[in-house]
N, C-alpha and C positions, 0 to 999 in steps of 0.2 A: 504494500499499499504506499501511498505517498503521504508524507508528513511535511506540512508547510509550516516552518517555524518562522514566527514574526516577532521581532524585538519590539517592545512597547514603543509608543510614540515619544518624541522628545519631551522631557519632563521639566517641570518647574521644581527646582531643587529647594527644599526647605532647609532650615538651618537648625539642627543638622538634617541631612536628607533622611527621608523616612518612607515607609510603605504608603503613607497617606499623601505623598506628593501627586499633584495633578499633572495633566499634560498641558503644554503651552498651545497657543493659537497656531503656531507653526507645526507643532505635533498633530494638532487636529487636521490641518491641511494635509500633512503627510499620510495620516491614517486614512483620509478620504481617497487619496490617490492609490494607496495600497489596496483599499476595498474595491476600487474600480478595477484595478488590475486583476484581482482575484475573481471579480464578477466576470470579466472578460474571459479569463481562463475557464471558468465554469461554463460560460455560454459556448465556448469552443470545445467542450467535451470533458474537461476535467471534472470528475465526479466528487465534488466537494460535499461531504455528508454532515460534517459537524465542526464546531468551533469549541476548543477548550481553552481556558484562560487561567493564568495564575490569579489568585484572589486579591492581589494588590491593586490599588486604585487605578494606577496608570495603565495596567494591563487590562483591567475590566473596561476602562473607558476606550481604549484602542479596540478591543474585541467588539464593543458595542457598535462602533462606527462600521467595522467589517460586517457584523451580523445584520445591520440595517440594510446594507447593500446586497448581501447574499441571501437575505430572508431566512436565516438559520438561527436557532436558539444557541445561547452560550451555556456551556457547562463549566462551572467553576471547579477547578481541580485543586484541592488544598495541598496536594503533594507537589504542586508547581510553585508553592510559596518560595520566596527568594532566599538566598543564602544569607544567614544571619537572623532569620526570623525564628528559627528554632534554637532556644538557648543551648550553648555548648555543642552544637552540631558540627561535626567535622566535614570537610570537603568530600571525603569518601562516603560519609552518611548521606549527604545531599545527593551525590551521584546515585546511590542506591535507591533513595526515595523517588527521584526523577525516573530512574529506569523502571521501577515498579509501576509507576503511573503509565508510562509509555507502553509497557508490556500489556497492561489491562486495556489500553486503547486499541493496540494492535489486534488483540483478541476479539474485539467487538466488530471489526470491520473486515470486508473482503479485500482481496488483493487489488481490485480495480478502483477501490475507493480512495478518497483523500480527505484528510482532516487538517484544520488549521489550529496551531498551538501558539497562543500569544503569551510571551514570557519575558523575563528579565535576562540580562546578559549572562550571568553565571549559569543559569539553567540551560541556555542555548549552548554554552560550552559543553555541558553534560550531554546534550542531544548530539552534538557534533562527534563527541567521543564515541557514542553509541553507534551512530550512522557509519563510522569508519572502523567499528569493531575494536575500539581501543579499550582496554580494561580500566576500571576505576583506578585512580592513583592518588597519592597523598598530596601532590602539588595542586594548588588552585590557580590554574592559569586564567588570565582574563584576556579575551580577544575582543577588541573593540568591534562591535557590530553596530552599524548604522541604525538609527531609529527607523522603525517600520520597514525594514528590509526583509522581504519574504525569501526564505531559502527552502528549496524543495529537496527532500531526501526520500529514497526508497527504503522503507524499514519493513522487515518481516520478522517473524518469530525467531528466525535463525540468527538475527542480530543479538539476541539475548542468550545465546548458548555460550 
């Protein structure tokens, strides 16, 4: 199946930054463009069946803009909560939590289906590790992923072996 990972829209950083940070007006515009791009992909035959989102505000708001365009409901996935939200959670534990959520999603859909997963940067790094069959590791790399940039990966149950 295809998993379309979307980094949340550009955020307004609180002081200190938090899960309650909203998206900026530029972020809203970016999310609209991403939503229209995904709608076009759907219209051209990509079988987008669902939208999953991290429960943090900026992800939900980004997912809402996408869901309005695709006419799909959002499923909040608590295991997509961002790194640092679970007290004393290690990077390896975050990777395990995210992998478990992704496995459950893969099991719900057929090979020809696609789903959108709206998340924060650290979770998307965990997604990329899974997509390339890289095992969880102790280092917490951060890859700068532009806001609202959809990335499409083929993910199957074999990615979890």
